[in-house]
C-alpha positions in Angstrom: -106.2 -13.3 -1.1 -104.6 -12.8 2.3 -104.4 -15.4 4.7 -104.3 -14.7 8.6 -103.1 -17.4 11.2 -104.8 -16.6 14.6 -102.9 -18.6 17.1 -102.4 -19.1 20.8 -106.2 -18.7 21.2 -109.2 -20.6 22.6 -112.0 -21.6 20.2 -115.6 -21.6 21.5 -118.4 -22.6 19.3 -121.5 -24.8 19.7 -119.2 -28.0 19.8 -117.6 -26.3 23.1 -114.4 -24.7 24.0 -110.9 -26.0 22.6 -107.9 -24.6 24.0 -104.4 -23.8 22.7 -105.5 -23.7 19.2 -105.1 -21.8 15.7 -107.4 -20.9 12.8 -106.5 -19.5 9.3 -108.6 -17.2 7.6 -108.4 -17.1 3.9 -110.3 -14.3 2.4 -113.8 -14.9 3.4 -113.5 -18.5 4.2 -111.9 -20.5 7.3 -109.3 -22.7 5.3 -107.7 -24.6 8.4 -108.1 -25.1 12.0 -105.9 -27.0 14.5 -104.4 -27.5 18.0 -101.1 -27.1 19.5 -98.8 -29.9 18.2 -100.4 -29.6 14.9 -98.2 -27.5 12.5 -100.3 -24.8 10.8 -99.7 -23.8 7.0 -97.8 -20.9 6.3 -100.0 -17.6 6.2 -99.3 -14.1 5.0 -99.8 -12.7 8.7 -99.5 -14.5 12.2 -101.4 -12.9 15.0 -100.7 -14.5 18.6 -103.7 -14.0 21.0 -102.9 -15.6 24.3 -105.8 -15.3 27.0 -108.4 -14.5 24.3 -111.3 -16.7 23.2 -112.5 -16.8 19.7 -116.1 -17.5 18.7 -118.1 -17.5 15.4 -119.5 -14.2 14.3 -122.7 -13.3 15.8 -126.0 -13.4 13.7 -128.7 -11.1 14.8 -132.0 -12.1 13.4 -133.9 -9.1 14.8 -132.7 -5.5 15.2 -133.9 -2.1 14.4 -130.9 0.1 14.5 -128.2 1.6 16.8 -125.5 4.5 17.3 -128.6 6.8 16.7 -129.4 5.4 13.3 -132.6 3.5 12.6 -133.0 0.8 9.9 -136.3 2.4 8.5 -134.5 5.6 7.7 -132.4 4.8 4.5 -129.1 3.2 3.5 -126.8 5.6 5.2 -128.6 5.1 8.7 -128.6 1.5 8.0 -125.0 1.4 7.4 -124.1 3.5 10.5 -126.2 1.2 12.9 -124.7 -2.0 11.2 -121.2 -0.4 12.2 -122.4 -0.3 15.7 -123.4 -3.6 16.0 -120.3 -5.1 14.2 -118.1 -3.6 16.7 -119.8 -5.7 19.3 -119.6 -8.9 17.4 -122.6 -8.9 15.0 -121.4 -10.1 11.5 -124.5 -10.9 9.9 -127.7 -8.8 10.4 -131.3 -9.2 9.5 -132.8 -5.8 8.9 -136.0 -5.4 11.1 -138.6 -3.0 9.8 -141.6 -1.6 11.9 -145.1 -0.8 10.8 -145.2 2.1 8.5 -147.3 3.2 5.8 -147.3 0.5 3.0 -145.5 2.7 0.4 -142.7 3.5 3.0 -142.4 -0.2 3.9 -142.0 -1.0 0.3 -139.3 1.5 -0.3 -137.5 0.1 2.8 -137.7 -3.4 1.4 -136.1 -2.0 -1.7 -133.3 -0.3 0.0 -132.4 -3.5 1.9 -132.5 -5.4 -1.0 -130.2 -3.3 -2.7 -127.9 -3.3 0.4 -128.0 -7.2 0.5 -127.0 -7.4 -2.8 -123.9 -5.5 -2.5 -122.9 -6.5 1.3 -122.8 -10.1 2.2 -123.0 -9.4 6.0 -126.5 -7.8 5.2 -128.9 -11.1 5.3 -132.1 -9.3 4.2 -135.2 -7.8 5.8 -137.7 -8.7 8.5 -141.1 -7.4 8.4 -142.0 -7.4 12.0 -145.2 -5.1 11.0 -147.8 -4.8 9.6 -149.6 -8.1 10.3 -149.9 -7.5 14.2 -152.5 -7.7 16.9 -153.3 -4.3 17.8 -153.6 -5.1 21.5 -150.2 -6.4 21.3 -148.6 -4.2 19.0 -145.9 -3.0 21.4 -143.9 0.1 19.7 -145.8 -0.2 16.4 -148.1 2.6 15.3 -151.7 1.2 15.3 -152.8 3.3 12.1 -150.4 1.1 10.1 -151.2 -2.3 11.2 -153.3 -4.2 8.5 -154.6 -7.5 7.9 -152.6 -10.1 6.0 -154.2 -9.7 2.8 -153.1 -11.7 -0.1 -152.7 -8.6 -2.4 -150.7 -6.7 0.3 -148.3 -9.7 0.8 -147.7 -9.8 -3.0 -146.9 -6.0 -3.0 -144.4 -6.6 -0.2 -142.9 -9.6 -1.9 -142.5 -8.0 -5.1 -140.7 -5.0 -3.3 -138.4 -7.0 -1.4 -137.9 -10.0 -3.6 -135.6 -12.8 -2.4 -134.2 -10.5 0.4 -137.4 -10.9 2.5 -136.0 -13.3 5.1 -138.6 -13.1 7.8 -142.1 -11.9 8.7 -143.9 -11.6 12.0 -147.7 -12.5 11.9 -150.4 -12.8 14.6 -152.1 -15.9 13.6 -155.7 -14.7 14.7 -155.8 -12.0 12.3 -158.3 -12.7 9.5 -156.5 -14.5 6.7 -153.3 -15.1 8.7 -153.2 -19.0 8.3 -153.2 -18.6 4.7 -150.6 -15.8 4.8 -148.5 -18.0 6.8 -148.5 -20.5 3.9 -148.2 -17.7 1.1 -145.0 -16.6 2.7 -143.3 -19.6 3.6 -144.1 -20.9 -0.1 -142.1 -17.8 -1.1 -139.1 -19.2 1.2 -139.8 -16.6 3.9 -139.4 -17.5 7.5 -142.6 -17.0 9.4 -142.6 -16.1 13.1 -145.5 -15.9 15.4 -145.4 -12.8 17.4 -147.2 -9.7 18.6 -150.4 -12.0 19.0 -153.4 -12.8 21.2 -153.5 -16.3 19.8 -154.2 -19.3 22.0 -152.1 -22.7 21.9 -154.6 -24.2 19.5 -154.2 -21.5 17.0 -150.7 -21.0 17.5 -150.1 -24.7 16.9 -152.3 -24.4 13.5 -149.9 -21.5 12.6 -146.9 -23.9 13.1 -148.2 -26.7 11.1 -148.9 -24.0 8.3 -145.2 -23.4 8.1 -144.4 -20.8 10.9 -141.1 -21.9 12.4 -140.0 -19.1 14.8 -141.5 -17.0 17.7 -140.8 -13.4 17.8 -139.2 -12.3 21.2 -140.7 -15.2 23.1 -142.6 -13.9 26.4 -142.9 -10.4 25.0 -146.0 -8.9 23.2 -148.1 -12.1 23.8 -150.1 -13.8 26.7 -148.2 -15.4 29.5 -148.6 -18.8 30.5 -151.6 -19.7 32.4 -152.3 -23.2 33.7 -155.7 -23.5 32.0 -154.9 -21.5 29.0 -151.2 -22.2 28.0 -151.0 -19.8 25.1 -148.5 -19.4 22.3 -145.6 -19.6 24.8 -146.2 -23.3 25.5 -146.9 -24.1 21.9 -143.6 -22.8 21.0 -141.7 -24.5 23.9 -143.4 -27.9 22.9 -142.7 -28.0 19.0 -139.0 -29.1 17.9 -139.8 -27.3 14.6 -139.7 -24.0 16.3 -136.9 -21.6 17.2 -137.6 -19.1 20.1 -136.2 -15.6 19.8 -135.0 -14.1 23.2 -134.1 -10.6 24.2 -131.7 -11.3 27.0 -131.0 -7.7 28.3 -132.2 -8.3 31.8 -135.2 -6.2 31.3 -137.4 -7.9 28.5 -136.9 -11.3 30.3 -135.9 -12.2 34.0 -132.6 -14.0 33.9 -134.3 -17.0 35.6 -137.0 -17.3 32.9 -134.0 -17.1 30.3 -132.3 -19.9 32.0 -135.5 -22.0 31.9 -135.8 -21.2 28.4 -132.5 -22.7 27.7 -133.3 -25.8 29.6 -136.7 -26.4 28.2 -135.9 -25.9 24.5 -132.1 -26.7 24.2 -130.5 -25.6 20.7 -133.7 -23.6 19.9 -133.0 -20.3 21.5 -131.8 -17.6 19.3 -130.5 -14.5 21.2 -131.6 -11.2 19.3 -131.0 -7.6 20.2 -134.3 -6.0 19.2 -132.1 -3.2 19.1 -133.4 0.5 18.3 -131.3 3.5 17.6 -130.2 3.9 21.3 -128.1 0.7 21.0 -124.6 1.6 21.4 -125.4 5.2 22.5 -126.7 6.7 25.4 -129.9 7.9 27.2 -131.9 10.5 25.5 -134.9 10.8 23.1 -135.3 8.9 20.0 -137.6 7.6 17.4 -138.7 4.2 16.4 -140.6 4.3 13.1 -143.1 7.2 13.5 -143.1 6.9 17.5 -141.2 8.8 20.0 -139.2 6.8 22.4 -137.2 7.9 25.7 -134.4 6.1 26.9 -133.5 6.2 30.6 -130.9 3.9 32.2 -130.4 1.9 29.1 -134.2 1.1 28.9 -136.3 2.2 26.0 -140.2 3.1 26.5 -142.8 4.7 24.3 -143.1 8.3 25.5 -145.5 8.6 28.2 -146.3 4.9 28.6 -144.8 1.9 30.2 -144.4 0.2 26.8 -141.0 -1.3 26.0 -139.8 0.1 22.7 -137.2 -2.3 21.7 -133.8 -2.5 23.5 -130.5 -1.0 23.6 -128.9 -4.2 23.6 -125.8 -5.5 21.7 -125.1 -9.2 21.2 -121.9 -9.3 23.2 -123.8 -7.8 26.0 -126.6 -10.7 25.7 -123.7 -13.2 25.9 -122.5 -11.7 29.1 -126.2 -11.5 30.5 -126.7 -15.2 29.4 -123.4 -16.7 30.9 -122.8 -14.2 33.8 -126.2 -13.6 35.1 -128.6 -16.1 33.7 -126.0 -19.0 34.2 -126.4 -20.4 30.9 -123.6 -22.9 29.7 -121.1 -20.7 27.5 -121.4 -23.2 24.6 -125.2 -23.1 24.6 -125.2 -19.3 24.8 -122.5 -19.0 22.0 -124.9 -21.4 19.9 -127.8 -19.2 20.5 -125.8 -16.2 18.9 -124.4 -18.1 16.2 -125.7 -21.7 14.9 -129.2 -21.7 16.0 -129.8 -18.3 13.8 -127.9 -19.6 11.1 -130.1 -22.7 11.1 -133.3 -20.4 11.1 -131.9 -18.9 7.9 -130.8 -22.1 6.3 -127.3 -21.2 6.6 -126.1 -23.7 9.1 -123.6 -25.3 6.5 -121.4 -22.2 6.2 -122.2 -19.8 9.4 -122.1 -20.3 13.1 -119.3 -22.7 13.6 -115.3 -22.6 13.7 -114.9 -25.1 10.9 -113.0 -25.4 7.6 -115.1 -24.2 4.8 -117.3 -22.0 7.1 -117.4 -18.1 6.6 -114.4 -16.1 8.1 -116.9 -14.6 10.6 -115.1 -14.6 13.9 -115.4 -12.7 17.3 -112.2 -12.1 19.6 -113.1 -11.8 23.2 -111.1 -10.9 26.1 -111.3 -12.7 29.7 -114.4 -10.4 30.4 -116.2 -11.2 27.1 -115.5 -7.7 25.8 -115.2 -7.6 21.9 -111.8 -6.8 21.0 -111.6 -7.8 17.1 -114.1 -8.7 14.6 -113.7 -10.5 11.1 -116.9 -10.5 8.9 -116.7 -12.2 5.6 -112.9 -12.0 6.2 -112.8 -8.1 6.9 -111.3 -7.0 10.2 -112.8 -4.1 12.3 -111.9 -3.1 15.8 -114.3 -4.4 18.7 -116.1 -1.9 21.0 -114.0 -3.4 23.9 -110.8 -3.2 21.9 -107.7 -1.2 22.5 -108.4 0.8 19.1 -112.2 1.4 20.2 -111.9 4.3 22.5 -115.1 6.1 23.0 -117.2 3.2 21.6 -120.5 2.4 23.3 -121.5 -0.5 25.0 -125.0 -2.2 24.7 -127.3 -2.4 27.8 -127.1 -5.6 29.8 
């Protein structure tokens, strides 16, 4: 295996920033990390990176596509979309699927399972539909929403097997609490989302095994002083991680800053990106629905309903640090170590430590991605010198 020494670089992860450092990538693992004054082992190649910052690879728990391609549309479009997000620093991706006819969802699950078995950067699938409240469905077709029946769940689990990583459930649906237990028993991370649930019922879902909130604040009741709802329940439970879409559209930057302060180390920055991420304004599809993107904002045609985002994770980082004023180490943690914890992989993903995956992102002084290594494989970043014409996510 080829070893690569990255030297004269600043390291930034959840442990903070360390200047004048070096790191060795050995195949798909980090084999050594040190500082100036500590002689690194000999490597096959050496790359000096003065003025640059190296972070762990970003992990996206929730995305639907990019570069004009959608995750629901087969293996070729999944690969095309992943390449766009890779150029923006995402090295491990959960493939999110919208509500569609059950047979189509089953086929999508089989496709993702096949891809995940062959590609270590594909973590598995996320069923954002079909177990959603119709009044909080967002950009999911209402005709494909169903109650979480045990037989339906068994069909989905059979189609996706162990590659199903996450499911979103509205706890108020008939049979939902039992469904939380059924999915959790199968090793699936259960998220509360697209819901009208009150605080009490949300807490019941957490006690049944839900450990995540799908894009906190969005597609759920807001906080009311006499009816706190699912948001307060999520903030108050240390077992629960909060997904946050930080593009300046889904959530105001001041609310994002509050979220990081109120739930330290429990925020996961996700993209919820649809096909327009890394692309331009125009007309797109999200599942079976038509979407118009204008000014980088995706809306269901003829409505004011946000239909995913055009976000990439590097843009979320810039929005967190430069706009919302979030501490850079906390922002990086929300892109790396926190989602790794959600997936049960914090022992190998999300930190710049010996033995961790060779997933690293090289940033310039403006936090633009210059180079990316995912499982040790290098690609050009969207902001790097070899990436002319690459798109950028909305911030």
